[in-house]
C-alpha positions as CSV (number, residue, x, y, z in Angstrom):
1,X,86.0,-107.3,-63.2
2,X,89.6,-108.4,-63.2
3,X,90.4,-112.0,-63.5
4,X,91.6,-113.7,-60.3
5,X,95.3,-114.3,-60.1
6,X,96.3,-118.0,-60.1
7,X,98.9,-119.0,-57.6
8,X,100.4,-122.5,-58.1
9,X,100.5,-125.0,-55.3
10,X,104.3,-125.2,-55.3
11,X,104.5,-121.5,-54.5
12,X,101.9,-121.9,-51.8
13,X,103.9,-124.7,-50.2
14,X,107.1,-122.7,-50.3
15,X,105.3,-119.7,-48.9
16,X,104.0,-121.8,-46.0
17,X,107.5,-123.0,-45.2
18,X,108.9,-119.5,-45.4
19,X,106.1,-118.1,-43.1
20,X,106.8,-120.8,-40.5
21,X,110.5,-119.9,-40.2
22,X,110.4,-116.2,-41.1
23,X,112.6,-114.1,-38.8
24,X,111.9,-110.6,-40.2
25,X,108.7,-108.8,-41.0
26,X,109.5,-108.3,-44.7
27,X,109.9,-112.1,-45.3
28,X,106.7,-112.8,-43.4
29,X,104.7,-110.2,-45.3
30,X,106.0,-111.7,-48.6
31,X,104.7,-115.1,-47.6
32,X,101.4,-113.8,-46.4
33,X,101.0,-111.8,-49.6
34,X,100.9,-115.1,-51.4
35,X,99.0,-117.1,-48.8
36,X,96.1,-114.8,-48.2
37,X,94.9,-114.6,-51.8
38,X,95.5,-118.3,-52.3
39,X,93.9,-119.6,-49.2
40,X,91.2,-117.1,-48.4
41,X,90.5,-115.7,-52.0
42,X,91.3,-112.2,-50.7
43,X,91.6,-109.4,-53.2
44,X,94.6,-107.2,-53.4
45,X,92.9,-104.5,-51.4
46,X,91.9,-106.9,-48.7
47,X,95.4,-108.4,-48.6
48,X,96.9,-105.0,-48.4
49,X,94.6,-104.0,-45.5
50,X,95.5,-107.2,-43.6
51,X,99.2,-106.8,-44.1
52,X,99.2,-103.0,-43.4
53,X,100.7,-102.1,-46.8
54,X,99.5,-100.3,-49.9
55,X,97.7,-102.1,-52.6
56,X,100.6,-101.7,-55.0
57,X,103.0,-103.3,-52.5
58,X,101.1,-106.7,-52.5
59,X,102.1,-107.7,-56.1
60,X,105.6,-106.4,-55.4
61,X,105.8,-108.7,-52.4
62,X,104.4,-111.6,-54.3
63,X,106.9,-111.1,-57.1
64,X,109.8,-110.8,-54.7
65,X,108.8,-114.2,-53.1
66,X,108.6,-115.8,-56.6
67,X,112.0,-114.6,-57.5
68,X,113.4,-115.7,-54.1
69,X,111.9,-119.2,-54.6
70,X,113.1,-119.6,-58.2
71,X,116.5,-118.0,-57.7
72,X,117.5,-118.3,-54.0
73,X,121.1,-117.2,-54.5
74,X,120.4,-114.0,-56.5
75,X,120.0,-110.8,-54.3
76,X,116.9,-108.8,-54.7
77,X,117.5,-105.6,-56.7
78,X,117.5,-102.4,-54.7
79,X,114.9,-99.8,-55.5
80,X,115.9,-96.3,-56.3
81,X,119.1,-95.1,-58.0
82,X,119.7,-93.5,-61.4
83,X,117.7,-95.9,-63.6
84,X,117.3,-93.5,-66.6
85,X,120.7,-91.8,-66.6
86,X,122.0,-90.4,-69.9
87,X,125.6,-90.8,-68.9
88,X,127.5,-92.2,-66.0
89,X,128.9,-89.8,-63.4
90,X,132.4,-90.1,-64.8
91,X,131.1,-89.3,-68.3
92,X,129.3,-86.3,-66.9
93,X,132.5,-85.1,-65.2
94,X,134.4,-85.4,-68.5
95,X,131.6,-83.6,-70.3
96,X,131.6,-80.7,-67.9
97,X,135.5,-80.4,-67.8
98,X,135.8,-77.9,-70.7
99,X,132.9,-75.8,-69.4
100,X,134.5,-75.8,-65.9
101,X,137.7,-74.4,-67.5
102,X,135.7,-71.6,-69.1
103,X,134.0,-70.8,-65.8
104,X,137.3,-70.7,-63.9
105,X,138.7,-68.1,-66.3
106,X,135.7,-65.8,-65.5
107,X,133.5,-66.5,-68.4
108,X,129.8,-66.8,-67.8
109,X,128.2,-70.2,-68.4
110,X,125.0,-70.0,-70.4
111,X,122.7,-73.0,-70.2
112,X,121.5,-73.0,-73.9
113,X,124.9,-73.9,-75.5
114,X,125.5,-76.4,-72.7
115,X,122.1,-77.9,-73.5
116,X,122.8,-78.1,-77.2
117,X,126.2,-79.8,-76.6
118,X,124.5,-82.3,-74.2
119,X,121.8,-83.0,-76.8
120,X,124.5,-83.6,-79.4
121,X,126.5,-85.9,-77.0
122,X,123.6,-88.1,-76.0
123,X,122.0,-88.1,-79.5
124,X,118.6,-86.7,-78.5
125,X,117.0,-83.5,-77.3
126,X,117.1,-82.9,-73.6
127,X,115.1,-80.4,-71.5
128,X,116.7,-77.5,-69.7
129,X,115.8,-79.1,-66.4
130,X,118.1,-82.0,-67.2
131,X,121.0,-79.6,-67.6
132,X,120.1,-77.8,-64.3
133,X,120.0,-81.1,-62.4
134,X,123.3,-82.1,-64.0
135,X,125.0,-78.9,-62.9
136,X,123.5,-79.3,-59.4
137,X,124.6,-82.9,-59.1
138,X,128.2,-81.8,-59.8
139,X,128.2,-78.9,-57.3
140,X,127.7,-76.0,-59.6
141,X,125.6,-73.1,-58.4
142,X,124.0,-70.1,-60.0
143,X,125.9,-67.0,-59.2
144,X,123.6,-64.0,-58.8
145,X,124.7,-60.4,-58.8
146,X,125.2,-58.7,-55.5
147,X,122.3,-56.6,-54.2
148,X,124.6,-53.7,-53.6
149,X,127.8,-52.3,-55.2
150,X,131.0,-53.4,-53.3
151,X,132.3,-49.8,-53.1
152,X,129.0,-48.3,-51.9
153,X,129.0,-46.3,-48.6
154,X,125.8,-46.6,-46.6
155,X,126.7,-43.6,-44.4
156,X,127.2,-41.3,-47.4
157,X,123.9,-42.5,-48.9
158,X,122.0,-41.8,-45.7
159,X,123.6,-38.3,-45.4
160,X,122.6,-37.5,-49.0
161,X,119.0,-38.7,-48.4
162,X,118.7,-36.4,-45.3
163,X,120.3,-33.3,-46.8
164,X,118.9,-33.5,-50.4
165,X,116.7,-30.5,-51.1
166,X,113.1,-31.3,-51.9
167,X,112.6,-29.9,-55.4
168,X,109.3,-31.5,-56.3
169,X,106.1,-29.6,-55.9
170,X,102.7,-31.1,-55.3
171,X,100.3,-31.0,-58.2
172,X,97.9,-28.0,-58.2
173,X,95.1,-30.3,-59.2
174,X,95.1,-33.3,-56.7
175,X,92.9,-35.5,-58.9
176,X,95.6,-35.9,-61.5
């Protein structure tokens, strides 16, 4: 069984003050995430059920309230974003510039040399999916061959199909 989390009395007092003057739901939930376990000995699951959030959100709310009380002037960091980026967007543009010049002249871009160059640039191996996401992020797309020849004539093909003599013969032994 996990040990119960200890919540100090100063934080409980601040949470009570915040809950009394809370003007938005997020602030009230943060205060309640501290007060419910402290006052009623509620578990994380019980607190989450009472607040209408997931179990993982309760410690997140508690930590946000702790940060808010200890550093009131510092803004809460936003979730999301490119946290594990290998290069900034500008560095990525600079990296792709020589490859873009090759592509503009009509050369075909192959991912394996691009992947090798990227691995060398960042100093570690990267997966092919990293390269594909990099290309997509900068608006590159995979150019597939056309499904038909540009000089093909559909009417001539239909005429040929209709007028072509049937030269095949059925097999004398139908089991083969």
